[in-house]
TIVEX-529270 format. One line per 5 residues: number of its first residue (from 1); their letters; for each residue x, y, z of C-alpha. Coordinates in steps of 0.05 Angstrom, whole numbers, plus 5000, padded with zeros to 4 digits. Layout:
BEGIN
NUM> a> X/Y/Z ~ ...
! end
This chain:
BEGIN
1> xxxxx> 6155/8034/0940 ~ 6213/8082/0931 ~ 6282/8054/0947 ~ 6310/8100/1001 ~ 6381/8082/0982
6> xxxxx> 6374/8116/0915 ~ 6352/8181/0949 ~ 6410/8182/0998 ~ 6467/8226/0976 ~ 6534/8192/0988
11> xxxxx> 6590/8231/1019 ~ 6653/8227/0977 ~ 6705/8183/1010 ~ 6757/8239/1005 ~ 6712/8285/1045
16> xxxxx> 6693/8235/1099 ~ 6765/8228/1123 ~ 6784/8302/1122 ~ 6821/8327/1183 ~ 6791/8392/1212
21> xxxxx> 6835/8453/1205 ~ 6854/8485/1272 ~ 6833/8558/1283 ~ 6903/8587/1271 ~ 6906/8553/1203
26> xxxxx> 6837/8581/1186 ~ 6862/8651/1201 ~ 6923/8638/1158 ~ 6879/8614/1101 ~ 6838/8678/1107
31> xxxxx> 6902/8720/1106 ~ 6924/8685/1042 ~ 6856/8695/1009 ~ 6857/8769/1027 ~ 6928/8776/1000
36> xxxxx> 6907/8746/0934 ~ 6843/8787/0930 ~ 6881/8851/0944 ~ 6933/8835/0891 ~ 6883/8817/0838
41> xxxxx> 6841/8878/0853 ~ 6903/8921/0841 ~ 6919/8883/0777 ~ 6848/8892/0753 ~ 6865/8963/0734
46> xxxxx> 6912/8934/0682 ~ 6869/8878/0654 ~ 6796/8858/0664 ~ 6816/8785/0659 ~ 6831/8788/0734
51> xxxxx> 6756/8790/0746 ~ 6759/8714/0737 ~ 6805/8707/0797 ~ 6768/8758/0838 ~ 6702/8721/0828
56> xxxxx> 6735/8657/0851 ~ 6763/8689/0914 ~ 6695/8721/0930 ~ 6661/8654/0920 ~ 6708/8620/0970
61> xxxxx> 6700/8676/1021 ~ 6627/8697/1015 ~ 6585/8642/0982 ~ 6553/8578/1007 ~ 6577/8515/0972
66> xxxxx> 6570/8453/1016 ~ 6597/8498/1072 ~ 6587/8572/1085 ~ 6639/8621/1058 ~ 6704/8624/1098
71> xxxxx> 6695/8696/1118 ~ 6626/8684/1149 ~ 6652/8623/1188 ~ 6707/8665/1219 ~ 6662/8725/1231
76> xxxxx> 6618/8678/1272 ~ 6675/8645/1309 ~ 6709/8711/1328 ~ 6646/8751/1340 ~ 6669/8811/1300
81> xxxxx> 6617/8857/1269 ~ 6603/8852/1195 ~ 6565/8918/1193 ~ 6586/8971/1144 ~ 6557/9038/1126
86> xxxxx> 6530/9036/1055 ~ 6481/9066/1006 ~ 6433/9011/0987 ~ 6385/9028/0931 ~ 6339/8967/0933
91> xxxxx> 6315/8926/0874 ~ 6279/8938/0808 ~ 6203/8931/0812 ~ 6187/8884/0754 ~ 6113/8905/0755
96> xxxxx> 6130/8979/0742 ~ 6112/9001/0671 ~ 6184/9026/0659 ~ 6210/8956/0674 ~ 6179/8931/0610
101> xxxxx> 6234/8919/0560 ~ 6288/8935/0612 ~ 6347/8892/0591 ~ 6397/8906/0647 ~ 6402/8947/0710
106> xxxxx> 6463/8944/0756 ~ 6447/8963/0828 ~ 6514/8961/0865 ~ 6522/8980/0938 ~ 6561/9044/0950
111> xxxxx> 6606/9075/1001 ~ 6578/9137/1036 ~ 6578/9199/0992 ~ 6555/9267/1016 ~ 6518/9282/0952
116> xxxxx> 6475/9219/0959 ~ 6455/9229/1032 ~ 6394/9273/1018 ~ 6360/9226/0969 ~ 6390/9158/0990
121> xxxxx> 6415/9162/1062 ~ 6470/9113/1081 ~ 6459/9065/1138 ~ 6493/9008/1175 ~ 6480/8941/1142
126> xxxxx> 6503/8871/1156 ~ 6549/8855/1098 ~ 6527/8782/1100 ~ 6454/8803/1093 ~ 6473/8847/1034
131> xxxxx> 6509/8789/1000 ~ 6453/8739/1012 ~ 6391/8782/1002 ~ 6404/8849/0967 ~ 6395/8853/0892
136> xxxxx> 6458/8869/0852 ~ 6434/8861/0781 ~ 6366/8860/0745 ~ 6367/8829/0676 ~ 6317/8794/0630
141> xxxxx> 6260/8805/0679 ~ 6294/8777/0741 ~ 6335/8804/0800 ~ 6399/8769/0823 ~ 6431/8776/0891
146> xxxxx> 6505/8790/0901 ~ 6517/8718/0919 ~ 6483/8694/0856 ~ 6523/8741/0812 ~ 6589/8719/0844
151> xxxxx> 6574/8645/0835 ~ 6548/8656/0764 ~ 6614/8688/0743 ~ 6660/8642/0783 ~ 6626/8577/0762
156> xxxxx> 6612/8592/0689 ~ 6669/8639/0668 ~ 6717/8641/0726 ~ 6775/8603/0758 ~ 6728/8555/0793
161> xxxxx> 6701/8528/0727 ~ 6702/8548/0654 ~ 6636/8523/0624 ~ 6623/8510/0551 ~ 6567/8561/0555
166> xxxxx> 6538/8615/0599 ~ 6467/8627/0623 ~ 6427/8682/0588 ~ 6433/8729/0648 ~ 6509/8725/0649
171> xxxxx> 6511/8732/0573 ~ 6472/8797/0579 ~ 6518/8823/0634 ~ 6579/8807/0592 ~ 6548/8838/0530
176> xxxxx> 6539/8907/0561 ~ 6606/8939/0580 ~ 6627/8992/0629 ~ 6689/9019/0596 ~ 6726/8956/0575
181> xxxxx> 6697/8913/0631 ~ 6632/8873/0635 ~ 6576/8907/0673 ~ 6583/8862/0735 ~ 6654/8888/0746
186> xxxxx> 6629/8947/0788 ~ 6592/8897/0833 ~ 6653/8853/0843 ~ 6701/8911/0854 ~ 6658/8940/0910
191> xxxxx> 6647/8872/0943 ~ 6721/8857/0940 ~ 6738/8922/0977 ~ 6686/8910/1031 ~ 6709/8837/1038
196> xxxxx> 6779/8862/1051 ~ 6751/8910/1104 ~ 6713/8856/1142 ~ 6771/8807/1134 ~ 6819/8857/1165
201> xxxxx> 6772/8861/1225 ~ 6775/8786/1234 ~ 6851/8784/1229 ~ 6858/8841/1279 ~ 6814/8803/1328
206> xxxxx> 6855/8740/1316 ~ 6920/8777/1329 ~ 6894/8806/1394 ~ 6857/8747/1423 ~ 6879/8683/1387
211> xxxxx> 6955/8690/1386 ~ 6954/8694/1310 ~ 7016/8723/1277 ~ 7009/8753/1208 ~ 7057/8733/1153
216> xxxxx> 7030/8779/1099 ~ 7051/8850/1119 ~ 7036/8914/1082 ~ 7094/8953/1053 ~ 7112/9016/1092
221> xxxxx> 7064/9074/1080 ~ 7081/9148/1082 ~ 7033/9207/1080 ~ 7062/9274/1063 ~ 7041/9346/1050
226> xxxxx> 7077/9401/1012 ~ 7056/9471/1033 ~ 7078/9544/1037 ~ 7071/9583/1101 ~ 7024/9643/1102
231> xxxxx> 7013/9655/1176 ~ 7027/9616/1240 ~ 6961/9598/1273 ~ 6943/9614/1345 ~ 6910/9546/1356
236> xxxxx> 6895/9480/1321 ~ 6876/9487/1247 ~ 6853/9426/1206 ~ 6893/9418/1142 ~ 6877/9351/1108
241> xxxxx> 6847/9283/1124 ~ 6874/9218/1096 ~ 6829/9156/1099 ~ 6829/9082/1082 ~ 6760/9050/1085
246> xxxxx> 6790/8980/1078 ~ 6839/8988/1136 ~ 6789/9031/1174 ~ 6844/9081/1188 ~ 6841/9157/1183
251> xxxxx> 6897/9207/1193 ~ 6878/9280/1204 ~ 6933/9332/1198 ~ 6930/9396/1240 ~ 6973/9457/1238
256> xxxxx> 6992/9480/1308 ~ 7029/9544/1331 ~ 7097/9509/1328 ~ 7086/9441/1294 ~ 7043/9396/1252
261> xxxxx> 7001/9344/1289 ~ 6980/9277/1258 ~ 6919/9248/1293 ~ 6909/9174/1276 ~ 6843/9138/1286
266> xxxxx> 6834/9063/1278 ~ 6764/9032/1274 ~ 6732/9097/1296 ~ 6771/9098/1361 ~ 6824/9152/1374
271> xxxxx> 6891/9116/1374 ~ 6953/9159/1370 ~ 6976/9231/1360 ~ 7046/9247/1336 ~ 7075/9316/1323
276> xxxxx> 7134/9344/1285 ~ 7160/9416/1292 ~ 7166/9471/1240 ~ 7235/9481/1212 ~ 7271/9534/1254
281> xxxxx> 7280/9581/1195 ~ 7211/9571/1162 ~ 7187/9639/1138 ~ 7124/9665/1105 ~ 7121/9646/1032
286> xxxxx> 7172/9589/1038 ~ 7157/9517/1021 ~ 7165/9457/1067 ~ 7142/9385/1071 ~ 7118/9344/1130
291> xxxxx> 7109/9269/1132 ~ 7082/9211/1172 ~ 7110/9140/1161 ~ 7078/9075/1184 ~ 7116/9009/1183
296> xxxxx> 7071/8949/1192 ~ 7128/8900/1205 ~ 7155/8939/1265 ~ 7087/8970/1283 ~ 7120/9038/1285
301> xxxxx> 7095/9109/1270 ~ 7145/9165/1257 ~ 7133/9238/1240 ~ 7183/9280/1201 ~ 7197/9353/1184
306> xxxxx> 7252/9375/1136 ~ 7316/9350/1169 ~ 7280/9335/1234 ~ 7254/9270/1266 ~ 7190/9285/1302
311> xxxxx> 7151/9241/1350 ~ 7156/9165/1345 ~ 7108/9113/1371 ~ 7125/9039/1376 ~ 7074/8983/1384
316> xxxxx> 7023/9016/1339 ~ 6986/8962/1301 ~ 6942/8994/1248 ~ 6937/8929/1209 ~ 6948/8922/1134
321> xxxxx> 6948/8993/1106 ~ 6959/8998/1031 ~ 6978/9066/1002 ~ 6934/9052/0941 ~ 6872/9047/0985
326> xxxxx> 6881/9116/1015 ~ 6842/9177/0993 ~ 6848/9248/1021 ~ 6808/9311/1027 ~ 6839/9380/1042
331> xxxxx> 6803/9426/1092 ~ 6792/9496/1065 ~ 6797/9523/1137 ~ 6873/9521/1130 ~ 6877/9570/1071
336> xxxxx> 6891/9631/1116 ~ 6951/9598/1147 ~ 6983/9559/1091 ~ 6979/9544/1017 ~ 6972/9469/1009
341> xxxxx> 7008/9453/0944 ~ 7006/9377/0943 ~ 6991/9315/0983 ~ 7023/9247/0971 ~ 7015/9175/0991
346> xxxxx> 7077/9132/0983 ~ 7091/9057/0987 ~ 7156/9068/1025 ~ 7186/9096/1089 ~ 7221/9164/1091
351> xxxxx> 7278/9196/1128 ~ 7282/9268/1152 ~ 7333/9283/1097 ~ 7286/9257/1043 ~ 7228/9298/1071
356> xxxxx> 7270/9360/1061 ~ 7273/9342/0987 ~ 7198/9328/0978 ~ 7181/9399/0952 ~ 7226/9383/0893
361> xxxxx> 7174/9331/0870 ~ 7128/9387/0847 ~ 7154/9422/0786 ~ 7131/9494/0781 ~ 7091/9508/0717
366> xxxxx> 7125/9552/0666 ~ 7107/9625/0665 ~ 7061/9636/0606 ~ 7052/9706/0580 ~ 6981/9726/0560
371> x> 6970/9734/0486
! end
C-alpha cells in the first residue's frame, strides 16, 4: 500500500502565509515590469546580454509557474482584449523530406507587412494562444512554443537561474547567431514589443475604471516635418503618417489650404485633431517646419508652426508613447504641393521659436560638379 503522505506535495510555509496583493498594487507591479522591459529592450541594441533580463521579464509576465503569468491574470480581471494582428507562419512538419537533417528553424510571429499579405495574410490572434500554442523554434527534430523558449532561456541562462549546463535545444539556438545575437533573440524581441502593447491596454483600462494612477510616465514626444512649399492645396492632402504599434497611436498629417492638420487616433478610434497655420510669409520654394508635441505628464497636445502656437488640447491621454517606438511613412500624394525634406521624432517638447529653427537640422549637401 502506497503511503499517501509521501505523494502529497507540501506547500512552503512562506507561501501559505502570503497576503494577497490588492488590485491597485497588481497594476503597479505590471507598470514596473513594463518599464523594465521597455528599458532593457532599448538597451538590447547596445549589448545582447540584456536578453537575459528580457527573458526573465517575459517569464514573469507570460509564463505559467505555480501561477499564470501576471499579464494574463490582469487581462482576465480587466476584460481587455489580447488580440493582435499578426502574420503566423505555422510550424515545421517533421515528416516532410526536407525536415530531415534540419538543425534549426526560427518561426517568429510578425507585425503586418504589405509584402507578406498575398502569401501569408495577417489575422487577429489571441496573444495568449500564440504564446501557449504557436511554435517559435524547430530544432533537433522538435518544435518549441514561445512559452517553452522563454522559460528555456530564463531558467537555464537568464536572470531567473544560471544553470551549470543548457539543454541541447538551447545549445543549438545559442550556437547559431543572427548578427551578434543568438537565434532566439528575434523571438524575444517581437514578444517583448507585443507584451508592451497588451500591457498598455491593461494600464489604460485600469486608469479609466480602477482609479489607477501611473507613476512611470513617458518623456515628452514631438513629431515634426521639414518641407518646402510648392503649391497651396485646394483641399485636404495627406502628407505623412506616424505610428506606434506598442502605444496603438497613429498621427496622420494633412496639408490644408491654410494650415497643417494633425489627426490623432488611439486604439483605432478617432481621438483628436489639432491644426497649426502656415507662416504668414510662406512662399513657394521656401522651407518651413511644423510640429506636434505630446506631454504624457500633463496629458497635453500642442501643435506648432514657425513662431506660432497652434491648437492645444488638454486632457488627452494617449498613454505611454515612446519616440523610439514610432515609425513613419510619407504619402506620395503630397508631392505636387510640397517637397517633404525630412521627418523627425524627438524625445522632448518644443516651443514655437525652436520649430522655426528645425530646418537648420538638415544640412544641405555640397554642390558636386560632374567629372
